[in-house]
C-alpha positions as CSV (number, residue, x, y, z in Angstrom):
1,M,0.0,0.0,-0.1
2,R,2.7,2.4,1.0
3,A,4.7,1.6,-2.3
4,A,1.5,2.2,-4.3
5,L,1.1,5.5,-2.6
6,F,4.8,6.4,-3.2
7,W,4.6,5.6,-7.0
8,G,1.3,7.4,-7.2
9,M,2.8,10.5,-5.9
10,I,5.8,10.2,-8.2
11,G,3.4,9.9,-11.2
12,L,1.1,12.8,-9.9
13,G,4.1,15.2,-9.8
14,P,4.8,15.3,-13.5
15,L,1.0,15.4,-14.2
16,L,0.6,18.5,-12.0
17,A,3.5,20.1,-13.6
18,F,2.2,19.6,-17.0
19,V,-1.3,21.0,-16.1
20,T,0.2,23.9,-14.3
21,F,2.3,24.7,-17.4
22,G,-0.8,24.5,-19.5
23,V,-2.7,27.0,-17.1
24,L,0.3,29.3,-17.2
25,G,0.3,29.2,-21.0
26,G,-3.3,30.1,-21.2
27,M,-3.0,33.2,-19.1
28,E,-2.2,35.4,-22.1
29,G,-5.9,36.3,-22.4
30,L,-6.5,36.1,-18.6
31,T,-8.8,33.2,-19.0
32,S,-10.7,31.7,-16.3
33,R,-9.6,32.4,-12.7
34,H,-11.5,29.3,-11.6
35,A,-8.9,27.1,-13.4
36,L,-6.1,29.0,-11.9
37,R,-7.3,28.6,-8.4
38,T,-8.0,24.9,-8.8
39,I,-4.5,24.0,-10.1
40,L,-3.1,26.3,-7.4
41,L,-5.0,24.3,-4.8
42,A,-3.9,21.0,-6.2
43,D,-0.4,22.1,-6.2
44,F,-0.7,23.3,-2.7
45,V,-2.3,19.9,-1.4
46,Y,0.4,18.0,-3.3
47,A,3.1,20.0,-1.7
48,I,1.6,19.5,1.8
49,I,1.4,15.7,1.2
50,V,5.0,15.6,0.1
51,A,6.0,17.7,3.1
52,V,4.2,15.3,5.4
53,F,6.1,12.3,3.8
54,V,9.4,14.3,4.2
55,A,8.6,15.3,7.8
56,R,7.8,11.7,8.7
57,K,11.0,10.5,7.3
58,V,12.9,13.3,9.1
59,G,11.2,12.3,12.2
60,E,12.2,8.7,11.8
61,M,15.8,9.8,11.2
62,I,15.8,12.1,14.3
63,A,14.5,9.2,16.4
64,A,17.3,7.0,15.1
65,R,19.9,9.7,15.7
66,R,18.7,9.9,19.3
67,R,19.6,6.1,19.5
68,Q,23.1,7.2,18.5
69,S,23.0,5.6,15.0
70,A,26.0,6.9,13.0
71,G,24.4,5.9,9.8
72,S,21.2,7.9,10.7
73,R,23.2,11.0,11.5
74,L,24.9,10.9,8.1
75,H,21.6,10.3,6.4
76,L,20.1,13.3,8.3
77,R,22.9,15.5,7.1
78,L,22.5,14.5,3.6
79,V,18.8,15.1,3.8
80,R,19.3,18.6,5.1
81,F,21.9,19.3,2.4
82,F,19.7,18.1,-0.5
83,T,16.6,19.7,1.0
84,A,18.4,23.1,1.1
85,I,19.6,22.6,-2.5
86,A,16.0,21.8,-3.6
87,L,14.3,24.6,-1.7
88,I,16.6,27.6,-2.3
89,P,16.5,27.5,-6.0
90,T,12.6,26.9,-5.9
91,V,12.2,30.1,-3.8
92,L,14.6,32.0,-5.8
93,V,12.8,31.0,-9.0
94,A,9.4,32.1,-7.5
95,V,10.9,35.4,-6.2
96,F,12.6,36.3,-9.5
97,A,9.6,35.2,-11.6
98,T,7.4,37.5,-9.5
99,I,9.8,40.4,-9.8
100,S,10.0,39.9,-13.6
101,L,6.2,39.8,-13.9
102,N,6.0,43.0,-11.8
103,F,8.4,44.8,-14.1
104,G,6.1,43.7,-17.0
105,L,2.9,45.0,-15.3
106,E,4.8,48.2,-14.6
107,G,5.2,48.6,-18.3
108,W,1.6,48.0,-18.9
109,F,0.3,50.4,-16.3
110,S,2.9,53.1,-16.8
111,D,1.6,56.8,-16.9
112,R,2.2,57.0,-20.7
113,V,0.2,53.9,-21.3
114,R,-2.6,55.2,-19.0
115,A,-2.5,58.5,-20.7
116,V,-2.8,56.9,-24.2
117,V,-5.8,54.8,-23.1
118,T,-7.5,57.9,-21.4
119,N,-6.8,60.3,-24.4
120,S,-8.2,57.6,-26.9
121,L,-11.5,57.4,-24.8
122,A,-11.6,61.3,-24.5
123,A,-11.1,61.7,-28.3
124,A,-14.0,59.2,-29.2
125,Q,-16.2,60.7,-26.5
126,A,-15.5,64.3,-27.8
127,Y,-16.5,63.1,-31.4
128,E,-19.8,61.7,-29.9
129,A,-20.5,64.8,-27.7
130,E,-19.8,67.2,-30.6
131,H,-22.5,65.4,-32.8
132,R,-25.0,65.4,-29.9
133,V,-24.4,69.1,-29.2
134,T,-24.5,70.2,-32.9
135,L,-27.6,68.0,-33.6
136,Q,-29.4,69.5,-30.6
137,S,-28.5,73.0,-31.7
138,D,-29.6,72.6,-35.3
139,A,-32.8,71.0,-34.2
140,A,-33.6,73.8,-31.9
141,V,-32.9,76.3,-34.6
142,L,-35.2,74.4,-37.1
143,A,-37.9,74.3,-34.4
144,A,-37.6,77.9,-33.6
145,F,-38.1,78.8,-37.3
146,L,-41.2,76.6,-37.6
147,N,-42.6,78.1,-34.4
148,D,-41.9,81.6,-35.6
149,Q,-43.7,80.9,-38.9
150,K,-46.7,79.4,-37.0
151,N,-47.0,82.4,-34.9
152,R,-47.1,84.6,-38.0
153,D,-49.7,82.3,-39.7
154,P,-51.9,80.6,-37.0
155,L,-54.1,79.0,-39.8
156,M,-51.0,77.3,-41.5
157,T,-52.0,74.1,-43.4
158,G,-50.3,70.7,-43.6
159,G,-48.9,71.5,-47.1
160,Q,-47.5,74.8,-45.9
161,L,-45.9,73.1,-42.9
162,R,-44.2,70.7,-45.2
163,E,-42.9,73.4,-47.5
164,L,-41.6,75.3,-44.5
165,L,-40.0,72.2,-43.0
166,T,-38.2,71.5,-46.3
167,R,-37.0,75.2,-46.6
168,G,-35.8,75.2,-43.1
169,Q,-34.1,71.9,-43.6
170,L,-32.2,72.9,-46.7
171,Q,-31.1,76.1,-45.2
172,M,-29.2,74.4,-42.3
173,Q,-25.5,74.8,-42.6
174,R,-25.0,71.2,-41.4
175,A,-27.1,68.7,-43.3
176,L,-30.2,67.2,-41.8
177,P,-31.0,64.4,-44.3
178,K,-34.3,63.6,-42.7
179,A,-36.8,65.8,-41.0
180,Y,-40.3,64.9,-39.9
181,V,-43.1,66.6,-37.9
182,I,-44.9,64.0,-35.9
183,D,-47.7,63.9,-33.2
184,S,-47.5,62.3,-29.7
185,D,-48.5,59.0,-31.2
186,G,-45.6,58.9,-33.5
187,T,-47.8,59.6,-36.6
188,I,-46.1,61.5,-39.4
189,R,-47.8,65.0,-40.0
190,A,-45.2,66.4,-42.4
191,R,-42.2,65.3,-44.1
192,G,-39.1,67.3,-45.3
193,E,-36.9,66.8,-48.3
194,G,-35.7,63.3,-48.7
195,S,-37.6,62.2,-45.7
196,Y,-39.5,59.1,-47.0
197,R,-41.7,57.0,-44.9
198,F,-39.5,53.8,-45.3
199,Y,-36.7,55.8,-43.6
200,Y,-38.8,56.7,-40.7
201,T,-38.0,55.0,-37.3
202,P,-40.7,56.0,-34.7
203,P,-39.4,57.1,-31.4
204,T,-40.4,55.1,-28.4
205,P,-43.2,56.5,-26.0
206,A,-40.5,57.2,-23.4
207,D,-38.6,59.4,-25.7
208,I,-41.8,61.2,-26.8
209,D,-42.7,61.8,-23.1
210,R,-39.2,63.3,-22.5
211,A,-39.6,65.6,-25.5
212,D,-43.1,66.7,-24.4
213,S,-41.4,67.6,-20.9
214,G,-39.3,70.2,-22.9
215,E,-36.1,68.1,-23.3
216,I,-34.3,67.9,-26.6
217,V,-33.9,64.1,-26.9
218,V,-31.0,62.7,-28.8
219,I,-31.4,59.1,-29.9
220,E,-28.2,57.2,-30.9
221,D,-29.0,54.6,-33.6
222,W,-25.7,52.8,-33.9
223,E,-27.0,50.1,-36.2
224,N,-28.0,52.8,-38.9
225,N,-25.0,55.0,-38.1
226,E,-27.2,58.1,-37.3
227,F,-28.2,60.3,-34.4
228,R,-31.8,61.5,-34.2
229,A,-33.2,64.5,-32.2
230,L,-36.7,64.9,-30.9
231,L,-38.2,68.1,-29.4
232,R,-41.5,69.7,-28.9
233,L,-42.8,72.4,-31.2
234,E,-44.3,74.9,-28.8
235,S,-46.5,76.8,-31.3
236,F,-48.0,73.4,-32.7
237,P,-50.4,71.7,-30.3
238,D,-49.3,68.0,-30.1
239,H,-46.5,68.2,-32.6
240,L,-42.9,67.4,-32.4
241,L,-39.9,67.9,-34.6
242,Y,-37.9,64.7,-35.4
243,V,-34.7,65.1,-37.3
244,S,-31.6,63.0,-38.1
245,R,-28.1,63.3,-39.0
246,D,-25.6,60.6,-40.4
247,V,-22.4,59.8,-38.3
248,D,-19.3,57.8,-39.0
249,G,-20.1,54.2,-38.0
250,K,-16.5,53.4,-37.7
251,I,-16.0,56.1,-35.1
252,L,-19.0,54.9,-33.2
253,S,-17.6,51.3,-33.3
254,L,-14.2,52.7,-32.3
255,L,-15.9,54.5,-29.2
256,D,-17.6,51.2,-28.2
257,E,-14.4,49.2,-28.4
258,T,-12.5,52.0,-26.7
259,Q,-14.8,52.0,-23.8
260,Q,-14.6,48.3,-23.5
261,T,-10.9,48.4,-23.6
262,V,-10.7,51.2,-21.0
263,R,-13.0,49.2,-18.7
264,L,-10.8,46.1,-19.1
265,Y,-7.7,48.2,-18.5
266,Q,-9.1,49.7,-15.4
267,Q,-10.3,46.3,-14.1
268,L,-6.8,44.8,-14.6
269,E,-5.2,47.8,-12.9
270,A,-7.5,47.3,-9.9
271,D,-6.8,43.6,-9.8
272,R,-3.1,44.0,-10.3
273,G,-1.9,43.1,-6.9
274,K,-4.2,40.1,-6.8
275,L,-3.0,38.9,-10.1
276,L,0.6,39.3,-9.2
277,F,0.0,37.3,-5.9
278,E,-1.8,34.5,-7.9
279,F,1.1,34.3,-10.4
280,A,3.6,34.2,-7.5
281,L,1.7,31.3,-5.9
282,I,1.4,29.5,-9.3
283,Y,5.2,29.8,-10.0
284,L,6.0,28.6,-6.4
285,G,3.6,25.7,-6.7
286,F,5.0,24.8,-10.1
287,A,8.6,24.9,-8.9
288,L,7.7,22.8,-5.7
289,V,5.9,20.1,-7.9
290,V,8.8,19.9,-10.3
């Protein structure tokens, strides 16, 4: 039984070493922490079992030494010597591996890298903010034009409203490809130049409620690469202005990717100490198993 356990421990050592090496090799993408903790626990248990065997053997040798056995004293010295030879390089490997990893992490989380990541996000957010602000401003200008014309002509017809909407749409310095006047149910009351019904994407009731409360609502449609603005027409009962502007879809995709990258970077920076500690334990466990 003891012999079987002995050979089982010998066979388990290389197996744990191989699995540990596989986990370390898969850490490039910072894959599952569960696998990391599992193999770390297995290495730790294996090291404890080996330590128990060694301690038991050392205890037997100490007992033999007390019986003044010259052979046991020599054996004990040899065990101490080879134990020191085995443990010192193991600890040194773990220490220097941890230091090397720390230097690598210092490069990842340096001030320059952090500044590049932050500036990339700021640039993408500035592009989005600029389009939001300019769209809100242009929508407010067009709404003011329509309200002014309505105040001058309270009996304005639907045809006249469409003509005014088209004129105001074409006079904008920054193009508004689609412009609609809708009611609180989302029904189209007037369409501007190039504003066909099959282009129309009705706003949600929540967006309409926000616009009715006096807010200029900006709707980001990333799938169609456009921003839409919705606001109330004060001089037209139950009427809202609904306009859109095309944006660069690549920039929007870049913004989304940049936001995800920044979140990952911040998460890694927050977990830096924990990650370093786990790597140190893995290296130590791997060295002990080997």
